[in-house]
TORVEX-82208 format. One record per residue: residue in one letter; x, y, z of N, C-alpha, C in turn. Coordinates in steps of 0.05 Angstrom, whole numbers, plus 5000, padded with zeros to 4 digits. Layout:
# TORVEX-82208
AXYZXYZXYZ;...
This chain:
# TORVEX-82208
M231648218369233648108387234448308408;V234748558401235448768420233348778442;G230748778435228748788455228848558474;Y229448318464229648078481231948108500;K234248198490236548218508236048418530;H234848638524234448838544232248758564;T230248618555228248518573229448318593;F231048138582232347938599234248078619;C235748278609237548428626236048568649;A233848698642232348848662231248658683;L230148428675229048238694231248128712;L233548058700235747938716236848138737;L237248388729238348578747236248668768;T233748658761231648718781231648508803;M231948248795232048038814234548068832;I236848128820239248168836238848388856;T237548608847236948828865235248748889;G233148598883231348518905232748338925;I234548168916236047988934238148138949;A239748298934242248408946241648648963;I239548798958239149038974238548979003;A237648739009237048659036239448529050;Q241648499036243948349047245948549058;N247448459078249748609087252148519072;N253948699063256248619049258748659066;T258448649093260748689110260348539136;N262548459148262648359176264648509192;S265248749184267448899197266449019224;P267948969246267349089271267449399270;Y268849509251269049799248266349919240;T264449759229261849869222260049919246;R261149859270259749929294259550239297;Y261150389282261350679285260150819261;G258951049266257851219245255651089229;F255751129203253751019185254650749174;G256850649185257950389176260150429154;D260550229138262550229117261350379093;L262650609086261650769064262350649037;S260350619020260750518993262150738976;D264150648960265450838943264050878916;Q262150708909260350748887261750758859;Y264050608857265350598831264050388814;F263950448788262850258769265150078758;G264549888740266349678732269049768723;N269249968705271850048695273450188717;S272150358733273450518753274450338776;K273050128783273849948804276549828799;A277149758774279649628768281949828765;M281350088764283350298761283750448787;G283550318809284150438835281950628844;G279850658829277650838837277751108825;I279451158804279451418791276751458777;A275651698778272951748767272552038759;Y273552228774272852508770273552618743;G275852528732276652618705276252408684;L274852188692274451968673272052028655;R272451998629270352078610270251858588;D268151688589267951458572265051428563;G264551458538261851438528260751158527;A262450958533261550678532260850568560;Q261450718582260750628609259950858626;I258350808647257151018663259151098686;N259351358691260951458712259251638730;V257951518750256051668767257451858786;L260051818791261451988810261952278800;N261852308774261952578762259752598741;P257452718748255252728729255852888704;A257953048704258753198680259552998658;S260352758665261352558646259052448629;Y256552488637254352368622254252468593;T255252708588255052818561257052678542;A258752498551260552358533259052148516;I256652078523255151878509254251988482;D254151818461253251918435250251898432;S249252008410246352038407244851778402;L246251568394244851318387245151108409;T246551168431247150968451245350968475;F244650728483243150688509244850498526;L245650588550247250418568245550318590;F245850058596244549938619246649768634;E247149838659249549728672248849628701;G249949398708249549298735252049148744;G252549138770254949008780254548888808;V256048678813255948538839258848498849;T259148458875261848408887261648178906;M263648008906263947788926266647838940;Q266547818966269047878981269547669003;N272147639009273147479031274647659050;M273947659075275147839095276347679118;N278947739124280247629147280847849167;I279947819192280148019213281947899235;S283848069244285647969265286448209283;G287348139308288248349326286948319353;G288448369375287348359402286348079409;G287647869398286847599404284447509388;V283547669369281147599352282047509325;K280947299315281347209287278647129276;L278047239253275347179241275647189211;N274146999198273946999169271047019161;A270447179141267647219133267547259103;K265447149091265047179062262347319058;N262247499039259747659033259547709004;S257147778996256647868968254548098969;S254648268949252948498949252448608921;L250348768919249848918895251549178896;D252949238875254549488874252949718862;Y251649668840250249888826248349768805;L246449928798244449868777243750128764;A244350168739243950438727243450418697;M242350638686242050668657242750958650;Q243450998624244251268615243551288585;F242651528578241951588550242051888545;R242151968520242152248513239352348508;L238852598518236252728514236352928491;Q238553078490239053278469242053258461;P242853378439245653368432247453488454;W246353648471247953778493247153678521;M245353478523244453388549244053088549;A244852968572244452678576243452628604;M242152398608240952318634241952048643;S242052018669242651758681240751708705;I239951458709238251388731239351128743;G239351108770240450868781240050828811;L240850598820240650528848243450458858;L244150578881246850538892246650488922;P248550338934248750328963250350578972;Y249750668996251350889008253050789031;S251950609048253550499069252350229078;S254050069092253249809101254149769130;V252349649147253049589174252649289178;G254649149189254348869195256648779213;Y256048729238258148649257256948489280;S258648329293257848189317260448139333;V260648279355263048249372262248209401;S263948089417263348039446265948039462;D265648089488267948069506266948009534;T268847969552268247909580269548109598;K268148219618269248419636268748339665;T270148469683269848429712269448689726;T267348709743266848949758268848989780;D268749229793270549299815270249109839;N267848999843267448819865267648519857;G268748469833269448189826267248039810;L265048169803263048029788263848029759;Q263647789747264347759718261847779701;Y262047919679259747939661260747939632;S258947869614259647869585258048079571;R259248179549257848379533257948289504;S255848369489255848319460254648559446;F255748609422254848829405254348729377;T251948779367251248689340249848919326;G250148919299248849129283248449029255;D246449139241246049079213244349309200;G244349309174242849509159244649669141;G243749909133245250069116243550289103;L244750459087243450669073243750629043;H241650719028241550678999240850948986;Q241350968960240451208946239551138918;L237351268910236251248883236751518870;Y238251528849239051788838237851838810;L237552088803236952188777238952398770;G240452368748242552558741242252668714;L243152918711243253058685246053168680;G247053128656249553258648249053438624;M250253678624249753878603252453978592;K252653998566255054108553254654408549;L256154568564255954858561257554968538;L259954858534261654918511262654658499;K264154678477265054438464266654258482;N268354378500270054228517269254238547;L267054368553266254408581263454288586;S263354118606260753998614260354028644;V257854048652257154058681254853848685;G254453768710252353578716251553588745;M249253458750248153448777246653188781;N246953058804245352828813243552908836;V241052838834239152878857238452598866;S238952538892238552268903236552258925;Y234852068924233151998947234751808965;F234951878990236951759009235351629032;W235651369035234051239056235450989067;G234450899091235450649102235050629132;D235450389143235150329171237750209181;I238650289205240950169218240150089247;T240449829253239749729279242349649294;R242549739319244749659336243749549363;V244849329372243949199397246349159415;R245949239440248049199461246849029483;N248248809490247348629511249448619533;Q248448589558250248549581248948339598;F250548139606249447909620251347819642;F250347779666251847669689251147369691;P252847189681252046909680251746779707;N252946889728252746759755250746899773;E249147079761247147219777244347159765;S242347279778239647239768239147389742;S236947319729236347449703235847749706;A235347839730234848119734237248289728;F239648159727242048299721242648309691;S240948199675241248209646240248479636;Y241448579614240748839604241048829573;Q239148949560239348969531238449249522;E239949369503239149629492239349609462;S237149679449237049669420236349949409;T237950039389237350299376236750249347;L234750389337234050379309234150659298;T235850699278236050959264234850929236;S232751079230231451069204231851339191;I232851339167233451589152231951599126;S230851829120229451869094229752159086;D231352219065231852499058232852499029;Y234152719021235252738994238152848997;K239652828975242252958974242953028946;L244853218942245553328916248553278912;D249253228886252053208878252453378853;F254553528851255153698828257853628816;G258053648790260553588777261153758753;V263653778745264553928722266953778709;Q267153788683269353678668270153858645;Y272753888642273854048620275953878605;T275653858579277453698563279153878545;Q281753838545283553998528285153808510;K285053848484286653698466289453798466;L291453618470294253708472295653688445;N295053478430296153448403294253258388;E295253158365293452998348292452748362;K294052638380293252378393292652408422;G293552618436293252638464291352848473;L289852778494288052978506287952938536;M287253148551287153138580284453238589;T283353108610280753188621281153248651;F280253478659280253568687277453548698;G277153438721274453408733274453498762;A272153588771271753668799268953608807;V268553528833265853468843265453598870;Y262953638877262353758903259653648912;T259553558938257053478951256753658976;P254553808977254253989000253453839026;K254253959048253453859074250453859077;K249353649091246453619092245553499118;S243653619132242353499155240353289145;L240253069159238552849150236152819168;K233752799155231352739170231552449180;N230952409206231252139217229352099240;D228851839246227451759270229451579286;F229851649311231751509328230151389351;T230151129353228650979373230450809390;V230050819417231650659435229750489452;T230250229452228750039468230549899488;R229749909513231349789534229749569548;Q231149359556229849139570231549059594;V230549099618231748999643229748809655;S228148909674225948749684223448819667;T223349059656221149139639222349259613;I220549299594221449409568220549699566;T222349879560221750159557222750249530;T221250429517222050539491221950839491;V224050969482224051259480224951339452;T224151579443224751689417225951969419;P228451989428229652259431230252379403;D230552639402231252769377234252739371;A234852639348237652599340238352789317;T240652909318241653069296243852919281;L243452859256245352719239245852869213;E248352869204248953009179250952849162;I250952909136253152819119254753069111;P257353029105259153259103259353389076;N260653629075261653739050263753539039;T263453489013265453309000266553448975;F269153438973270553568950272253358936;G272353368910274053178895275053308870;V277553248863278753338838280253098825;G280353108798281752888784282652978757;V284552838746285552888719286152628705;T285452608680286252368664287552458638;Y289352298629290652348603290152108585;K289152158561288551948542290251978517;Y291551768509293251768485292251568464;D291751678441290951508418288551328423;R286851408441284451268449285050988460;R287650928465288350658474289450658503;L290750868510291950888537290651108553;T289751038577288651238595290051218622;V291051438633292151438660290951668675;G290551638701289251848717289851838746;M289152058759289452088788287152248799;D286152158823283952298838284752358866;Y283552568877283852628906281052718916;S280152608938277652688950277952748980;L276252918990276352989019273453029028;Q272652869049270052899061270453019089;K269253239094269653389119267853289141;W268253039149266652919170267153049197;S269453159201270053289227268253539232;K266953639211265353879214262353819215;V261553559214258753499216257853509245;K255253559249254153579275252553329281;S253153189303251752959312251152989341;S248552989348247853019377245252889382;L244752829408242352699417241152859440;A238652949437237253109457236052919478;T237552869500236652699521238152769547;S236752719570238052769596239352509606;D239152289591240352039598243352049590;E245052069610247852109605249151859592;D248251619600249351379589248651359559;L246151419552245351409525246751619507;R247051859518248352069503251351999498;Q252651879518255451809515255751589494;S253951389494254051179474253651299446;F251751489443251251619417253751769408;D254951919426257252089419259651909411;E259951679423262151499416261651379388;T259151329382258451209356258851409333;Y258151659338258151859317260352069321;A262751969329265152149331266752109305;F267252329290268352309264270952469260;S272552389240274752539230274552559200;D276152739188275952769159276852519145;R275452459123276152229106277452329080;S279752229073281052309048281852059033;R282252089007282951858990284551958966;I286651828959288151878934288251628918;S287651648892287451408874289051458849;V290351248839291651258813290851018797;G290751038770289850808754290550848725;A290350628710290950628682289350418667;E288850468642287450278624288950268597;Y289350028586290750008561289349808543;I288949888517287849718497289949668476;P290849428471293049368453292649478424;N290349428412290049498384287049528377;L286149778373283349818367282549698340;L284449658322283849548295284749258292;G285749138314286748868312284548668307;R285248438295283348238289282948038312;S284948008329284647818351282947928374;Y281647748388279947838411281647978432;L283947868439285647978460286548258454;A286748338429287548608421285548818430;H283048738434280948918441280248918470;V281548748486281048738515282148988528;K280749098548281749328563283149228588;Y285749268590287249178613287549418633;R286849368658286649588678288149518704;V289449718715290849698741290449948757;G290849938783290650178800291450128828;A291450338844291950328873290750568887;F290350538913289250768928290150758957;Y289950988970290551008999288351199011;S287251119034285151279046285251269076;T283951469088283751479118280751479125;P279751259137276951249144275951469162;Y273351499165272151739177271451699207;Y271551459217270651409245272951429265;K272251479289274151489311273451279332;I275451179346275050999369276551119393;E275051169414276151289438277551549432;G276251699414277251969407279651979388;K280451749377282851739360282051629333;K283451719312283151599285283751299287;A282051139276282150849281284050699263;S284250779237285650609218286450759194;T288050629177288650719150288050489131;E287850559105286950349086288550379060;F289650159050291150159025290049929008;G289949978982288949768964290249768937;V290349538924291349518897289149368881;T288949448855286749338838287849258811;A286349088798287049008770284548878758;G284348888732282048768719282048788689;F279848698677279548698648276848808640;G276748928617274248998604274048818579;L272248618581272048418560269748478541;P270348528515268248578496266448338493;V263848378492261948168487261748128457;P262247878447262247838418259647928404;R260048038381257848128363256048338377;S257248508393255748718406257748938415;R256749158425258349368436258549358466;S257449148478257249118507259949028518;I260349068545262849018558262348868584;L263948658589263948518615266448598630;S266048728653268348828669268748638692;I271148538695271948358717274348488731;S274248508757276448638772276948488798;G279448498807280148408833281348638850;Q280848628876281748848893282748728919;F285148798927286248718953286448968970;V285248968994285149199012286249109039;H288049279050289149229077288349459095;V286849409116286049609135287849569160;K289349769167291249759188290349919212;G289849789235289149919260291450099269;K290850339278292950529285293950499314;E292450349330293150299358293549999362;V294949919383295649639388293049469391;N291049589404288549429410286549449387;M287249569365285349599343285849379322;L283749309307283849079289285049149262;N286148939250287148949222285248779205;E284848859180283148719162284548679135;N284448439124285348389097282948299081;I282348439059279948389044280648339015;F279648129004279948078975277148078963;R276848248942274248268929274448198899;V272448068889272148028860269548158852;S269748338832267348488823266848418794;I264248388787263448338760261348538752;G261848678730259948878720259348828691;L256848858683256048808655254749068645;T255849168623254749408610253549338584;F250849348582249549318557249549578541;N250849578518251149818502249949768475;E247549878470246149828446245350088432;R244950068406243950298390240850278389;W239650448405236750448407235450668391;F236750898388235451138378236151188349;F235650998332236051048304233850898288;K233250998264231250888247232450688228;R231450448228232450248209231350308181;R233050278161232250318134231850048120;V229550008109228849758095228649818066;E230249678050230249718021229049478007;
């Protein structure tokens, strides 16, 4: 029966991956900038707890954001986990009103122990998503009216392999090595409706990235008393230049294509977190992260001033920070009723996005979360369901506001694979 369930799970999640990896999970005009909307990469339990992860240590669910947590898994457990999100987005501001619905793959991962002091995780995650379509109408100095449109799609993905190692009884370290790839296409059109077609203009840019990145983590757990313990966590991702191909295609009366050298980087990222667990039933925690986007280098080697200006506007960054708080409560670990074993989760977060518009920080972001961890009958598996409301507030009068409601579903298959059955 175990083999059947895992075969079915693998096939189902593989199909989800094939469908979802080609989809955009956003229609936000803000994804016109940078690498698009950055995925936070939280798994089912963390999503419902405001995104706390760095100090979160749970042997029944995967925590990819701190690879030191992998050592929490026991020697007989094999975890296989996947998740999807459906969202409804309302965009308003500057006379614009838009509603969009999307769905996407959140994660696909597995985890198991290699040695009593070492565990491994492998998985597929999104890194960013681009998906937008905006337009406006302008008038030149001599009175000619023209329309503009801006569209974009694509995103970046990562396939990771992680190891966690227990150095001391209470101290673990870990590392993720990720293959990092994806394509982002942006198209800009300009059209004079009252003039000849010679006045039409189109510029398309394709950014293709293929490289690797590293993530490091550490966790230290201290028992406070017979029932309480505290876990401190920290993570670090080093700054990295990305191998890329940057192609620009222009169409006026003829089509021309150029491939200037582009410099693109991802930033140093730092994160710290702490969780407190009481009686194995109550968990509360807080995280803080900082991505130093203001220190990354983005440049385009070209003598074309218009192209360089467009590139500089797209890749103008500021530091991204986030603070998260969350909690999980289980009523009764020994209770007979089903509801006594449900994991009830709540959380909230506040963040400052990394992109700039016209040289200014564009927005702030606030969200509240809630959800459940539902035990699957006659198994150790967990169905995680969470809801998230996010408000993106434009910092200037002409910048957009976004209200986003997300529903996320994650399924963790938790089975005992590594033991010998005794037949009498």
